[in-house]
C-alpha positions in Angstrom: 0.0 0.0 0.0 1.0 3.6 -0.6 2.3 5.5 2.3 0.3 8.7 3.0 2.0 12.1 3.4 1.3 14.7 5.9 -0.1 18.0 4.7 3.0 19.9 5.8 5.3 17.7 3.7 3.1 18.3 0.6 3.2 22.1 1.1 6.9 22.1 1.6 7.5 20.1 -1.6 5.2 22.5 -3.5 7.3 25.5 -2.2 10.5 23.8 -3.4 9.1 23.2 -6.9 7.8 26.8 -7.0 11.2 28.2 -6.0 13.0 26.0 -8.6 10.6 27.0 -11.3 10.9 30.7 -10.4 14.8 30.5 -10.7 14.5 28.8 -14.1 12.1 31.3 -15.5 14.1 34.3 -14.2 17.2 33.0 -16.0 15.4 32.3 -19.2 14.7 35.9 -20.0 18.4 37.0 -19.9 20.2 37.5 -23.2 23.0 35.2 -24.1 26.5 36.4 -23.5 28.1 37.9 -26.7 31.2 36.1 -27.9 33.6 37.9 -30.3 34.7 35.6 -33.1 36.8 36.5 -36.1 36.0 35.6 -39.7 39.0 33.3 -39.7 37.6 31.4 -36.8 34.3 30.9 -38.5 36.0 29.7 -41.7 38.2 27.3 -39.8 35.2 25.9 -37.9 33.4 25.4 -41.2 36.4 23.6 -42.7 36.5 21.3 -39.6 32.8 20.6 -39.8 32.5 20.0 -43.6 35.8 18.1 -44.0 37.9 20.4 -46.2 35.8 20.8 -49.3 35.8 24.5 -50.4 32.4 24.4 -52.2 30.7 23.1 -49.1 32.4 25.6 -46.8 31.3 28.3 -49.2 27.7 27.0 -48.9 27.8 26.8 -45.1 29.3 30.3 -44.6 26.8 32.0 -46.9 23.7 30.1 -45.7 20.7 31.8 -44.1 21.5 30.1 -40.8 24.9 31.7 -40.6 23.3 35.1 -41.4 20.9 34.6 -38.5 23.7 33.5 -36.2 26.2 36.2 -37.0 23.9 39.0 -38.1 26.1 39.5 -41.2 25.8 38.3 -44.7 29.0 36.7 -45.8 29.7 36.6 -49.6 32.6 34.7 -51.2 33.9 35.9 -54.5 35.8 33.7 -56.9 
């Protein structure tokens, strides 16, 4: 059979959950820390990810996802 809990224990557990939820919600609204990355770092990371193929690196660096992540449109010429 299930063991019954006292009313005080249930209230204490509810307060703990409420406090944990409040901390999580308060941290969720904060903006992410800005990180300064050079264009060379981005290109090197793209080469590591794709595997060294120049055409694929060019696609990754000029993709819409990269524009959203960096806030800049990167165009490769040549």
